[in-house]
N, C-alpha and C positions, 0 to 999 in steps of 0.2 A: 397747559399748566403742569407743574411738577407735582406728582402725588406724594403725599407724606408716607414715610415708611412705617409700617405697622406689622405686627406678628401675624402669621397665618394661624387659622384655627386648627385645633387638633385633628379635626376630620379631614381637612385638606392635606395636612402634613402626613397623616397616616395613608391617605390615598396615593400621594406621590411616592412615598416609600414603598408601598405595596406594589405599585406599578413598575418600579425599577426591578424588583425581583421576579414578579409574575407579569410577563409582557405578552404571553400567548398561550395557546393550549400546549404547545411543545414545552414551554417552561414548566407547566404544571407536571407534565410527565417526567421531566428531568428531575425536579425536586423530590417528587414522591418516589420515583424509582431509586434515586440515590439514597434516600432514607431506608428503603427496603434493603439495599445492598449493605448499608452500614449496620443493619440489624442481622446480617448474616444469612439473608435469604438465598436459597438455591433454586427457587421457582417463583417467578414474578408473572402475574396475569394482569393485563391491561385491557380495558374496554373503553371505547370512545364513542360518544353520541354527538357528532358534530352539529347536527341540526338543533340540538338542545343545549349546546355549549356545556356539556357534562362529560365526566369520565370517572372511571373507577380503577384503582390500583390495589391489587391484593398480593400478599406475599406470605411465605412460610417462615419468616424470620423469628427473632426472639420474642416479639410482641411487647406489649406494655400492660402494666397493672392499672388498677382503677385510679390510684393517686396520680400516676404519670399522665394518664389520659386527661384528667381534669386540668393539668398544667400545659398540655402539649401545644395548644394554640395561643398561649399567652405570648406577648411580645418579647423577643430576644430570650426565649427559654430553650435550653438545650442541655443534653447530658454529655456533650462531647468536649466542651471546654469549660474551665472554671475560673481561670485567672488570665491576666494579660500575657503572661509568659507562655500560656498554652497556644497562643496564636502562632508561635514559631515551632510548635510541635504537632502540627496538624497531621493526623494519620487517617482521618475519615473524609468522606466525600462532602458531607454537610457539617457545619460548625457554627453558623451565625444565629440560628434560632429564628429566622425570619420567614421561612417558607410557609409553615402552617398558619402563622398569624396573618401573613399577606393573603393567603387563600380565604381565611375567614373574613378579611376586609372586602374581598372582591367577589365572593361566591358564597353559596350555601355549603358549609363544610360539615361532614359527619365522619366519625372514625369509630371503627369497631376493632377490638384487639383482645388477645388472650395470651397470657404467659404459658409456656410449655408445661410448667408444673402446677398450673391452676386448673380447677374443675369447672370454672365458668369464665365467660368473657363479658366485656362491657361495651355498650354502644352509646356514644356521646354525640350530641348535636350542639354546635357552637353558634353564638351570636356574632355580630360584626366586630366586637372587641376581643373575640377569642375566648369568651367565657362560656362554660357549659350552660345550656338552657334545658337540656333533658338528658337523663342518664338511665339506661335500662340494662339489665343483665340479658345476655343472649347466649345461645348455643353456637359456638364458632370454633373452627379449627385453630390450633396455635398459629400465631402470626398476626397480621394487621390488614385491615381493609379500609381504604380511604375513599370516600365518595365526594366528588366536587360537582355541584350542580349550578346551572345558570351563571357561569363565569362572566364577569363584567356586566352582570345584569343591572348593577347600580352605576355603571360607567359606560353607557352605550357609545359615546364617541370613540372609545378605545376599540370596541368591536368594529366600528365602521372604518377605522384607520388600519386594521390588520390586513394582511394579504388574503387572497381568495382561499376558501377552505381547502381546496385541493392542494394548494401550496403548503398550508399549515399541516395537513396530514402527511405530506412528504417530509416535512421537518420532524414530525413525531417519529416516523419510520427511521429517519437518519439518526435521531437521538437514541433510539433503541439499539440501532446497529453499533453506535459508538460505545454505549455502555456494555453491550455484549462482547465486543472485542476486548475491552478492558477487563472483563470478568467472564471468560469463556466457560467457567464451571457452572454457570447459571443458565437455567432454561427459561425462555421467554415465550409467552403465548399472548398474542395481541388480537383483539376483536374490534371490528368497526360496527357499532350497534350490537346486534345479537348474532352477527355472522363472523366466522373466522376470517382474519385478515392475513397474518403471517405468523410463523413460529420459528424460533431458533433453539435448537436442542443443545444441551450442555456438551462440551467437548473438552478434550484434554489440553488443548492449547488453541491460540488464535489461528494456527495453521489449518486446523480442521473446522474451525467455525467460519472463517472467511468464505469458503466455497458455498456455504448456505446463503450467503449474502450476494456474492457475485456468481451467478449460476454457471457462467462459462469457464470458471476457474476450478481446477481440481487440486487436491493437496499436493500431487506430484509436480504441479506448476510452481510451487512455493518453496522457499527455503527459510527456515527460522533459526537464527543464531543468537547466542547470548553475548552480551557485552560484559567482558570481565572488568574487574576493578582496575587492571593495568592497561585497559584499552584493547586487549586482545579478545577476539570473539571465541566463545567456547563451543563445545560439541553439541549439536542439536539434539543428540540422543539423551543428553543429561541436563535438559533445561531445568533451571530452578525458578519456580514461579515468583520468588522474591527478588530475582535479578532482572536487570534491564535486558530486553529482547528486541530483536529486529526481525520482522517478517517481511519478505519481499518476493515479488513475482519475478521469476527468471525472465530476462528480456527476450529470449527466443520463444517464449510461450505465452506470455500475457502482458498486455499494456492497455492504456486507455486513450481515448480521444481528448480527454481533459485531465488536468491534474487534480481530479476530485477524490482520488484514493491515495493521496500522500498524507497520511495521518500521523499525528504525534500525540501520545497520551503520557500523562505524568501521574503516577500512583493511582491508576484506575480511571482517570478522567481524560477524555480527549480535549486538548487545548490548542490554542493558536500560538505557535512559536515560529514566526517567519524565518528566523535565522536557521533553525534546524530543517525546516521544509526546503529552503533554498540549498542547503547542504546536500540533502537527499537528491534533489533534482539535478544538481551539478554532478553528483557521483555517477549518474546514469547517462551522462553525455556520450554520444557516439556509441551507444549500445542499443539504441532504439531507432525505429524508422522515424522519418521526419514528421513533426507535429504529433508525435505520440508521447505519452507520459507513463511513468512507472506506477506499479501497484506496490505500496510500501506502508507498513504500519510499525512505527517505532514506539515501544512502550518502555518508558523510563521509570525505574523504581529508585527514587532518590531519598536521601535522609531529609526529614522535614525542615531542618535548619537551612537547607539549600533552596527552599522554595518560599516565595512570598505570594500567597493566594489573594491578598487584599489589593488587587488591581482592578477588578471588574466585578460588578454585582452578581453576574451569572458564573463567575470563576472561569470564564472562557479564555481570559488572557492572564498570564502570570509573569512574575519576575523569576529568572533562574540565575543562580550563582554558578561560576565556573563554566560559562557557556562555551568558551573557546575549547576547553577540554572535552566537553560533550561533542562538539562538532568534529574534533579530531577522532574521537572514538567511533562516531557514526561513519565517517569516511573510511576508516580502516575496516570496520565490520562489513560495510557494503562491498569494498574491494575483495575482502576475503570470501564473502558469501557468493559473489558472482563467479568464483572459480572453485567452489567447494563441493565436496561429496562425490568423489568417484565411486564410493561404496553405496550410493543411493540407487544402484541398479537392482531394485528389489524384484525378486521373483514373483511377488504378488501384485506388482504394479503393472497390470495389463492395460497400457495406456490407450486412450481413445484414438490417437493418431496411428499407432502401430496396429491397433485392431482394425481400423479402416483399411490399411494397406493389405492386411492378410485376408480380410473378407473380400476385398476387391479382387485379389489374386485368385482366391478360391472360386469366385464366380466367373472368372475369365474376362472381366471387364477391364477398361482402361483406368489408370491411376490418376484421378483428379481430386484435388482437395480444395476447398474454398468455403466461403461464407455464403450460406443460403443458395447453393448451386452455382456459385461463381467459380469456374475452374482456374487453377493457377498454372502458370507456364512451366514450372519445374518444381521439383521437391524443394530446392533451395529457396523458393519464393512462397512456400506455404505459410499461411497466416499464423504468426506466433500465438495469437490469442486462442486459436483452436488447438494448439499443440500441447501435449502433456508427456512428451518423451522424457526418458530418464536424464539425469543431470550430467554435466560435463566435468572434466577432471580439474584438480587444483594445479595451479602453475608451479607450486613448490614441490610436488611429487608427481611426475608424469605417469599417466596410466599406461600399463604395458600394451600399447597398440602395435600391431604388426601389419604393415602394408602387404596385401596379397595380390592386388590387381588394380588396374586402372580401367574404369568403365566409361566407354564412349569418349575417351580422352578428356573427361570432364570430372568424374567422381573418383575418389580414392576409396577402394573397398578395403577395410581394415578388420583384422580379427582381434577381439577382446575376450578375456576370460569369461565375461558374462554375456557375450553375444557378438553381433556384427555391427560395425559402424560404417556409415557412408558419408564421406566428407567432400564438399565441393571444393575443388582445388583452388579456383580463382579467389573466392572470398576468404578461404582459410589463409592463403598467402597475403591477401589484402590486409587482414587483421594483423599478421606478423609485421608487415612493412609499416603499417600505420603506427603501431606501438614503438617500433624502432625509430621512426621519424619523430615521434613525440619526445623520445629520450635524447635524440641527437639530430637536429636539423642543421645540415651542413650546406653551405653555399660555396661553389667553386667557380673559378674564372672560365669564361667561354672564349675560345680562340679558333675561328673568328667569332665575333659577337653575333647573336641572333637579331635579325632585323624584323620588326613588327610594324605593319602599316596601320595608319589611321587609329591610333589609340586615343581614347578619351582621357580627360583629366582624371576621372575616377579610376580608370584602368591603370594609369601610370602610378597613381597614389597607392593602389593595391599592390603593385609589384614592389614598390619601395617599402611598403608596410611589412612585407614578408622577407625583407632583407636583401633584395636584388638591386643591382646598380643599373639604372636606366638613364640614357642620355638622348637628346634630340639628334637626329641624323637626317638633315634635310627638312623639307616642308611637311611631309606626311609620314616620315619613317622615324622609328625609335630604335636605338641600339641597346639591346639588353646584354650587358657585359658579364653578368654572373648568372648562375642557375643552380637550383637544388642538385646536389650530387647525383641522385638516382636518374635525373633527366639529362645530365650534361652530355652523355655519350650516345643518346638515342637519336635516331634519324628524325623522329617527329618532335624534336626538342622545341622548335619554334611553335608548333601547334599546341604543345603542352604549356608553354609559357603564355600563349594567348588564352588558354583555358584558365590558367591561374589568375590572369588579370581580371577575369570576370567574377572572381570570388569576392567574399566580403571581409575575410580576415585570415589569419594564419591557420586557424583550425580548418577552414575550408580548403586551404592549400595543402595541408597535410593529407586530408582525405583524398583530394583529387590526385596528388602525386602517388599515393599508395595504390589507388585504383588503376592508374595508367601503367604503373610499373609491375603490377602483380602478374603472375603467370596467367595467360589467357586460357579460357576453356577451349578445348580442341587441340591443345598442345600435348603431344605424347611425352611421357616421362618414364624413366627407368624405375625399377623397384627401389634402388638406393635413393634416387631423387625423391620418390614418394615418401620413403621412410624419413628422410631428412626433413621434408616439409611437415610431416606429422609431428615429429619431435619438436620442431620450432613452434608450431601452432600450439602445442600443449603447454609451452612455457609462457604463453601470453597471459596478460592479466585478465582479459575478458574474452575467453575462447568461445563463448556461446554465439555471438553475433559479429558480423562485420561492422565497420564504422557507419554503414548506412542502416543498420538494424536488421539485416537479413539473417535468418538462422543458418549456421554453418554445417551442422551435423544432424543426421538422421540415424537413430539407433534402433536396432532390432534385438531385443533381449533373447537369450537362449530359451527362457521360459515361454516367450511368445512363439518361437519356432517350434518348441515341443508341443505347444497347444495346437498349432496349425497342422503339424505332421502326425498328430494323434499318438505321440509317443507314450502317453499315459495309458493307452489301450493295452490289454493283454491279448496279443495277436492270436496266440494259440487257442484261447478260449473263444475268441470272436469267430474262429473258423471251426469250432467244434472239435478241435484236436485234443 
């Protein structure tokens, strides 16, 4: 039978509304921490008691007076907006006035606060409607302390439907990481029960905060650039905290197994913008090893009128105007950053990678680098995540590199004003050829045609897909009448075409062609040839890695050499002269 329509009771309506805003312990942390940041806090302390479904958030922000405390948990009460027009001028993290009232609906809520210019603070406890039930004066430091106890105690099915507590704690940790990246000037101290859990100390920018989160990443592995109003990235040394910034891990030094550190933040809050995330991932194509993903944090500072926050109760999804323009800016900034900062060869940046080389040389041992004792076959295959070597040069202004020798017919030894560079010739040439092929993929006739036996339908389709002419030539043979220009005159052209037929798209063909036609390791080169290769390599758009993601260059700074050879010692004094 059809039930008649009737209005829900106020209690049910309030419970549903509260459950949309506060859906987990992590949501409580998010709402209270955002309120602390809106209050100008520079130190936020969080304590979580998961077994009691309780937590406390304390900050040193501006605090609240007695009158504001009495109204703080009332429904839709806020100091951040006053009229409907203000919804298009949002400059704060919170603005709906729902968080504290929802907490009062779902838990036991108490707030203590004191204004900086007040001599006393107030402690208020609220009932389920957000009305004060007790008010007492307390001795408290300026700022605010919010205590939430017995969360979902009046809604036990919600507790039972939540993920395991370990997963919720990870969500809290991730939430704090996101807020910290958006507000690097804030110190975060987090406890689990009465035991320290983790801390993040205030930093001058996200570049120096991210290494506190990702322990294998060093500041030297990261580049932070500013997105200018005209789409051009600015100088990292003059970053303006009010401007949009892009922080990325250099592909020859750090990357991830999952795309879990491709983050986008808008005006201090990490949000989901799939279009920008895909733009970032696409910009790193053919700079990382297979199945690896970049480390990237994009922080957009946009005018409020370009953002619509009213898309998701938790404000995790938003609408952005001029998204195409933002995507173009991000693509340009990433391309610029991946070839930026020849001047980042800092004398103070004694990298972990170079330090290990010098320590190994000093001890007389063999040079092996790897993850947890796993040796690598060569310097060129050293794990990028472990590397923190200085940055490579911009393609627009080649670094003054001078080729001085070829080592083992494999590496180019080059002199730089700041030290010594060692470049593997094969993968450097592979990067050069790959980018040239990307810019100009030319197919030329073959006379006579190459005959390939027993091609499958998929192989024939792949050859046609990359622009080659393929015709049947008998029962089991296929005649390939055109070929990529770099392969046409090679003796192994047929073998190369067979390899191309096994790829999946044009991109794979470009990489395979570049790899096959690049100078092989073991090939002797003259000094002019070495210098020419260096100059061409420096002009590439992504000189840090080959199309397979292998690092191309190893750098020894002059400061590292000075440290190894003890040039800071006063020799005369050390010998008593």
